[in-house]
C-alpha positions in Angstrom: 53.6 -21.3 9.6 51.4 -23.2 7.3 48.6 -21.9 10.4 49.8 -18.4 10.0 49.5 -19.0 5.9 46.2 -20.1 6.0 45.4 -17.1 9.1 46.5 -15.0 7.1 44.8 -15.6 3.8 41.3 -16.1 5.5 41.3 -12.4 6.6 42.1 -10.7 3.8 39.6 -13.0 1.8 37.1 -12.2 4.4 38.8 -8.3 4.4 37.3 -8.2 1.1 35.1 -9.6 1.1 32.9 -7.2 3.7 34.0 -4.2 0.9 32.1 -6.2 -1.4 29.1 -6.4 1.2 29.4 -2.9 2.2 26.6 -1.2 -0.2 22.9 -2.7 0.3 21.3 -2.6 -3.1 17.3 -2.1 -3.6 14.8 -2.7 -5.9 10.6 -1.2 -6.1 9.0 -4.1 -6.1 6.0 -2.7 -6.4 4.0 0.9 -7.0 0.4 1.7 -5.9 -1.1 4.9 -6.9 -5.2 6.0 -5.6 -6.3 8.8 -7.7 -8.5 11.5 -6.5 -12.0 13.0 -8.0 -9.0 15.6 -9.2 -9.8 16.3 -13.8 -6.1 15.2 -13.3 -5.4 11.1 -12.8 -1.4 10.3 -11.7 0.7 7.2 -13.0 3.8 6.3 -11.7 6.2 3.4 -12.9 9.4 1.8 -11.8 11.2 2.0 -15.3 14.4 0.4 -13.7 13.5 -1.0 -10.6 16.8 -1.9 -9.1 18.6 0.5 -6.9 22.7 0.3 -6.2 24.9 3.7 -5.2 26.4 3.1 -9.9 23.3 2.3 -10.7 19.8 4.6 -9.8 16.4 3.5 -10.0 13.6 4.8 -11.9 10.7 6.3 -11.6 8.2 8.0 -14.5 6.0 9.6 -13.5 3.3 10.7 -15.2 0.2 13.5 -15.2 -2.8 12.9 -17.2 -5.3 15.6 -17.5 -8.7 13.9 -18.5 -11.6 16.6 -18.6 -12.5 18.3 -22.1 -11.1 21.8 -21.2 -7.6 22.8 -20.5 -6.3 22.8 -16.7 -3.5 25.0 -15.7 -0.4 23.2 -13.5 1.4 24.8 -10.7 4.4 23.4 -8.8 7.2 25.0 -6.9 11.1 24.8 -8.5 10.1 23.2 -11.6 7.7 22.6 -13.4 5.1 20.2 -13.4 6.1 18.3 -10.2 8.5 19.9 -8.7 11.3 18.3 -6.0 9.8 15.0 -5.1 10.5 13.0 -2.9 9.7 9.5 -1.5 9.2 9.4 2.9 10.3 6.2 4.3 7.8 4.1 6.8 9.0 6.3 9.5 7.8 9.7 11.0 8.8 12.2 8.6 12.0 13.7 8.3 13.5 10.4 9.3 15.2 9.7 6.0 13.3 12.1 3.5 15.3 10.1 -0.5 15.4 13.0 -2.5 14.3 12.1 -5.8 17.0 13.0 -8.2 15.4 14.7 -12.0 16.9 16.6 -14.6 15.0 19.1 -14.7 16.8 20.8 -11.9 19.8 21.4 -13.6 17.8 23.1 -16.1 16.0 25.2 -13.1 17.2 28.3 -11.8 14.4 28.0 -8.8 16.1 24.9 -7.7 19.7 23.6 -6.8 20.6 20.7 -5.2 24.2 20.0 -3.6 25.4 16.0 -2.6 24.2 16.8 0.3 21.4 19.9 0.5 19.0 20.7 -1.7 17.6 24.2 -2.0 14.5 26.3 -3.6 13.2 30.0 -4.1 10.1 28.9 -3.7 8.9 30.4 -6.9 5.8 28.7 -8.4 5.8 27.8 -11.7 2.2 27.4 -13.9 1.4 26.6 -17.0 -1.8 24.6 -19.3 -1.8 20.7 -19.3 -4.3 20.5 -22.6 -7.8 18.2 -22.8 -6.8 14.4 -22.6 -3.0 15.7 -22.8 0.1 14.4 -20.0 3.2 15.3 -18.9 5.7 12.9 -18.2 9.2 13.7 -16.0 11.7 10.8 -15.0 12.6 10.8 -11.5 16.2 8.1 -9.7 16.3 6.9 -6.8 19.8 6.8 -5.4 20.8 4.0 -3.8 23.1 6.4 -1.5 20.1 8.5 -0.2 18.0 5.6 1.4 18.2 4.4 4.6 15.4 1.3 5.2 13.4 -1.3 2.8 9.9 -0.9 3.1 6.4 1.4 1.8 7.8 4.6 1.3 4.7 7.9 0.1 5.7 9.9 -2.7 5.2 13.9 -1.6 7.3 16.9 -2.0 10.4 17.2 -0.7 9.3 20.0 1.1 6.2 20.3 1.5 3.6 17.0 1.1 1.5 18.4 -2.3 3.7 18.7 -4.6 1.4 20.7 -6.8 -1.5 22.2 -7.8 -4.6 22.9 -10.6 -7.4 24.8 -12.1 -9.8 24.4 -14.6 -11.7 27.8 -16.5 -14.3 27.6 -13.9 -11.9 28.6 -11.1 -9.7 30.9 -10.0 -8.6 29.5 -7.0 -6.1 26.8 -6.9 -6.9 23.4 -5.9 -4.2 20.8 -3.9 -4.1 17.2 -6.1 -4.1 14.8 -3.6 -2.5 11.4 -4.9 -2.0 9.0 -2.3 1.3 7.2 -4.1 3.4 4.0 -2.5 6.5 3.1 -4.0 7.6 -1.0 -2.4 11.6 -1.2 -2.3 13.1 -4.1 -0.9 16.5 -5.4 0.3 18.4 -7.2 -2.2 20.2 -10.1 -1.2 23.5 -9.5 -2.6 24.4 -13.2 -1.6 23.5 -15.6 -4.3 
């Protein structure tokens, strides 16, 4: 009888423990940004590096006009960055992580569901004054991450998430900045 009780207790304890280990937790350990020669600079800061299913990590994305004139900035769906995503360290379309933003709910051009994303491809353009900045906060939800590693920030539907033009030209120029967000698995055991 003692052996059966021991096996039953051990099995119940392991089953409970395995439930605790079911969801992987992650941490943003590094964010690096390579700038372009554009009159704009980009800064990405992990303001909350811990990523779980219940508590998302947070990236603050800041665009700064470094020129002495106003710059028009154009994006799709929401302004200023549109729908952003992290591409995992594998080929494209293999676990792309949609970053969530409160701006999505405010936009009539974007719909984000639990397992779906839609945009009507409406472009939105506004000016950023000389020396001014715009910042948007994005969340990284743990249930959307498929693997740890170096993830590349990009537009969800297109690689370049915004374009710009200055008063000197009518042509829109793609803004290219390479942003790498390093995500590592966090150990659940001490």
